[in-house]
N, C-alpha and C positions, 0 to 999 in steps of 0.2 A: 515658389509657392510655399506659404507657411503650412505647418503641420495642422491637420484638423484637430479640433478639440476631442480628446478621448471620450468615446461613449461611456457613460456612467457618471460623468460630472453632473451634479445636480443643476448647476448653473454654468453657462459657458465660461470657461477660463478658470473655474474653481478647482484647485488641486485637492481640496479636502475630501470630496466624495471618493475619488479613486483610492486615496491613501487609506481611508477607513474601510473601503471594500477589500483591499488587499490584506489588511489586518484581519478582517473577519474570515477571509479565505484561509489565511494561515491558521487561525484558531480552529476552523472547522476540520481541516486535515490533521492538525496537531491532536485535537480531541479524539478524532476517529482512531488514530494510531496509538494515542495514549491509552484510551480505553481498551483497545485490543491488547496492548502490551502489559497493562495491569492485570487483566484476566488470564492471559495466555500462560504465565508460569504457574498459576495456582489451580486452574480448571481441572487438570487430571487428578490431582490429589483431593480436590473437593468433591468430584464426582464419584471417585472410587468407593467410598464407604456406602453409597446408595446402591452400588452394583454388587457388593459382596454378600456374605452369608446372612448378615442382619438386614439386608435390603432385598434386592431383586434376585440375589443368589445366581448370578450369571457365570458362565464359564469364562476362562481367561480370554478366549478368542472373542466372545460376545462383549466382554468389557471393553476390549480394544476397539471393537467396531462402534460401540456407543460413544466412547470418547472421541473417536475419529469423526463421527457425525457431528458431535457438538462443536468440533473445530471447523470442519469443512462447510457446514451449513451457513456460516457467516459469509464466506467468500461466494458461496452459491447464490445467496440472496443479492450480493453486490453484482454478480454477473447478470442476474435477471433484471434488477431494478435500476442499474446505472443508465441504460438507454431511456427507461421510463422517466426518471427524474430529469434527465437532460431535455427530453421533449416537453415535459411539463414546464420546465424553467423557460424554454423558448416561447411557450404560450402565455404563461401567467407572470413570469418574471423570476429572477434568481432569488430575491429576498425571501418570499414565502417558502421556497423549497429548502433553503439553508436553515431557516428558522424551524421548519418541521423536522429537519434532520437533527438539529441540536436538541429539540424538545423530545424527539424519539429516543435519543441517547440517554437523556435524563431518566426517562421512564423505564427503559429496558435494562439499563445497568442497575437501577434500583431493584427491579424485579429479580435480577440475578442475585443481588445481595440478600434478598428475602428468601429465595429458593434454597440457598445453601444453609439456612438456619433451621430448616425443617428436620424433624427427627428421622432416623433411618426407617422407622415403621411407616413413614409416608414417602418411601423411596420413589414410587411411581409418580406421585405428584411433584416431588422435588425435581426429578429428571425431566418431567414434562415442562415444568416452569423454566428450568435451565435451557431446555431446547427452545422454548418460546422466546426467552430473553435473547438467545443467540440469533434467532431468526429476525426478531425485531431490531436488534442492534445492527445486523447486516443490512437490513432494508434502510434504516436510518443513515448508516454509513456509506450508502451507495451514492452519495452526493459529491464525490470527488470530481466527477466529470462536470457537474454544475459549477463547482469551485473553479475548475480550469476555465470554464466558459466566462466566469466573472473576470478572470485575468485577461482573456481575449477581449472582453468588452472594454477593459480599462487601458489596454496597451496598443500602441501602433505595431505593425508587423516587425519593424526593425528592433523593437524592444520586447517582442513576445517571448523569446527564449529566456531572457533575464527574468521576466515575470513568472514564467513557469518554474524557474528554479526555486521559487518560494515554496512550491509544493514539496520539492525534494528536501528542502531544509526543514519544513514542518514534519515530514515523514521521518527524517532522521532524529529530530528532537523528541517526537513522540515515542519512537522506537527505543531511544536512549533512556528517557525518564520513566516510561511505563513500568518496566521490570524493577527499576530502583524504587519507584513509589510503592509498588506492590510489596517489596521487601521491607522497606522502612515503615510503610503505612500499617502493615499487619502487626509489626512490632509495636507501633504507636497505639493500636487498638487491642493490645494484649492478645494477639493472634485470634481475634474474633473472626469467624468465617465470613461475616458480612462486610468486613473491612474493605476488601478489594472492590466489590460492587458499589459500596457507598462512596469510595474515593472517585471511581470513574463517573458515577452519577453526579456527585457534587461538582467536579471539575467541568462536566458538560453543562451544568446549570450556570456556572460562572460565565462560560463562553456564550451561552444563550442570552444572558442579561446584557453582556457587552454588545452582542449582535443586535439585539432589539434597540439598544440605545444609540448606536452609531452607524449601523449599516444602512445605506441608501441604495435603492434599486439601480442596477447598472445596465440592464437590458434596454436596447434602443427601442423606443415606443413604436417605431415603424416596422420592427421585426415581429412578424406574427407566424407562428408555426401552425401546422395542421393539428386537429384535435385527436388524431389517432395516436394514442400513447403507447399501447402494447401492440407492436406490429413487427412480425418477422420479416415481412416484405420490405419495410422501410429500413430495417437493420441490414438486410441483404443489399439494398440500394446504396447504403453508406459504404459497404465493403466493395461495391463496384465502382465507386468514385475514383477518377484518375489520381494516382499517387496515394490516396488515403488508404485503400484496401491493403496495399503492400506495406505501408507504414504500420498499420494495425497488426499485420502478420509479424512484422519485425518486433513490435512491442510484445506481442503474445509470446513469441519464442524466447526473447530476452528475459521476460518475467519468469517463464517456465524454467529456464536455466538457473536464474538467480534463486528461485524458490527451492530448487533441489539443494542448493547450498544452505539456505536458511533452515530447511526442515531437518537436515542431517548434521548441523553444526554441533548441537549438544551431544549427539551420538559420537561424532568424531572426537570431540574434546575428551569424552569419557574413555573411548577406546584407545586413543593415542596417548593421553597424558593423565588419565585417571582423575579428571577434574570433578569436583563436587557440584551440587546444585547451586550453592552460593558462588562458586567460581564462575559458573555459567551465567549468573546474573551479570557479572562484570564483563564477561566476553560479549554478551548481547548488548550491553551498554556501550562497549567499545565500538561495535558495529554501528550503532546509532550515532555515536559521536563522530565517527569518520564520515558517515552520510551527511551529517550536519555541516561539518567543516568543508567537505567536498562540494556541497551545495553552495556554500558561500564562495568557494573558489570559482565555481562555474559562472556566477553572475558577471564578474569583470571580464572573464574570458569570452563570454557571449558577445561583449561589445567589440572584440577584436576579430573573432573568428566566426564562421558561419555555423549554423546548427548541423549541417551535413558533415562538416569536418569534425566537430565535437562528438557527434554520434559515432563516427568511425573510430575516433580515439577511444571512446568509452567501450565500444565492442571489443577493440583490441586489448584494452586493459582487463576486461572481464575474462577474456580467453586466457591471458597470462596468469591471472589470479587463480582461476579454477584449475589450470594445469599445475600451478604451484601447490594447491591443496591436494590434488591427486598425488603429487610427489610426497607430501607430508604423510598421507594415508599409506602410501607404499613403504616409505622408510620406517614408520612406526609399526607396521605390520610384519616386518621381516624378523626372522629368528635372531639374526645378528644386526643390532640396531646401532645407528650413529649416536653421538652424544645428544642427550635430551635438550641441551641448550641450543644446538644447531637446529633441531627439529622445531622447537618452540619459536625460534626467530623466524624460520621459514614460514611457519603457520601464520604468525601475526602479519608478516610482510605480505604473504599471498592473500590473506583475508582483506587487508587494507587495499591492495591493488584491485581486487575484484569489486569491493564496495565503491571505491572511487569511480571505477568504470561504470557501474550501475548508476551512480549519481550523475554522470554525464549523459547516459542514454535516456534516462527518464524525462528530463525537461526538453531535450532535443527532439524526441519523438512527439511529445505533446505540442511543442511549438510548430513543428512541421505539419502536423495534422491540422492544427487550428488555422494556419495560414493557407492550407489547401481547401478549407471548407467555406461554404456560403455563410456570411455573417448571420443570416436569419436562422441557421441550423447549428450554431456553435455548440449549444447544449446537447443536442442530439448526437452530433458527430463525436464530440469529446466523451459523451456518455457511453457510446459504443466502444470507443477506444479503451475506456476504463473497464467496461464489461469484459473485454477479452483479456485485460490485465488480471481481472479477478479469476477468469477461467484458468489462466496460467498459474495462479496461486492455488487453485484446486488440484490441477493435474501435476504440477511440479513437485509438491511435497509427496504426493502418492508415488510418483515414479522414483523420486529420490529415496524414499524409505524402502521401497522394494529393492532397488539397486544396491543400496548400502548393505543390506543383508545378503545379497546374492554372491558377493565375492569376499574371500577371506581378507584381502588387503583393503577393502572398503574404498577402492578408487573409482568404482563405476559411476556413481552419481556426478562426480566432478568431470570425468572424461565425457560422459553423456552431455553434461551442460556445455562443455567446450565444443562438442560436436554440433549442438544446436546453434551455438554462436557462430560457428563457421558457416552454417546455412544463412544466418543473419547477414554475415559479411558478404556473402554472394548476392544477397538481395539488395544491399545498400545502393548500388548505382541506380537501379530503377526506382526504388522507393524514395530516394533523396533527390529526384529530379526537381528542378525549379518549380515551385508551386505557383498556380495561378493567383492573381490578385484576388483576395477575398475580403478586403476591407474597403468599404465605401468611404467617401469623404464625409 
């Protein structure tokens, strides 16, 4: 029997629509992470003047809390809205949701750029607008689950993992270029505070124009979701689906472990090697570059091996990488230290191994979840999956930051992350059971 025409082709047998759809999916995820990466390095420094004596005059603890809220509210909105956008896309289509997402990014990153130009005498308004911009950008960026649903629409089950790897490549590229664009972009704009927001907004506008021009609907017209968009009971029903619930738990724990590494990376480089802020731009760019390369490696590997095997390999690599980082923290925290070159080599090697492992885990879980889900509920199920990934990005940094300060050697966040991944490894046989057929002809 010949393969069915991939849903999403505008006309039977036309490969153009799926290719354009996959390009837009890549751009949506890339812009989401690019905007996040552009703002992330500069937000604390731009918020701090409004919190100081000339502004709201907050205590050091209160300053940290406000900055923490400005960071975490982005992921909180993604946690809340990922299932919502997924259900909406199942009902009205992927195209309007992705266009709304990109349009929202244009508006809210521009709002951020405006907020940081306000004088310190308007500190309350400035912080309020910064918070609104982060809330709006988080809501707009909660469409990664919908982007994954587009890939599910356009690929057959045997090519699903290869398609999902595009999200990992976009994630890595955005994570790589975001901090670098922030660094060079601010220099280009003569360190004007609005530069970071303007760059993120402008790049979102470019992606929006491309999406309007080339993206065609991929949702199958016979797939109609229910109209109940905000529903805890429906989310709970997704978690009770055979195989799906365990896979989402696996994803949540893996994200939580990896987020502990991400949140403490700048702290570790400073404590272990005395790296400056500029040095950390390059370290984070290296993380993103490894993610991008590993995502490219995953695609041909997905043709030869199953998602279950690649998922297990990814978890194993993450465990080894985090244990290696714990070793770096221990060695650099001792009174008698080994040579700095040895520690630095171990640091970069361990970091790369952990990142490659994560690059394997991400598309493997998404592909397995998609193949286990009803075709009519791809957006909803993948949205719930991304919602719990966002929850991991909220809880992981919080736990990592606390654990990093709890021990003199700073090993605890990496040991805790490795421990979570051992739990993931124990869950893999059940969560990776063969998925029921979820794609109709």
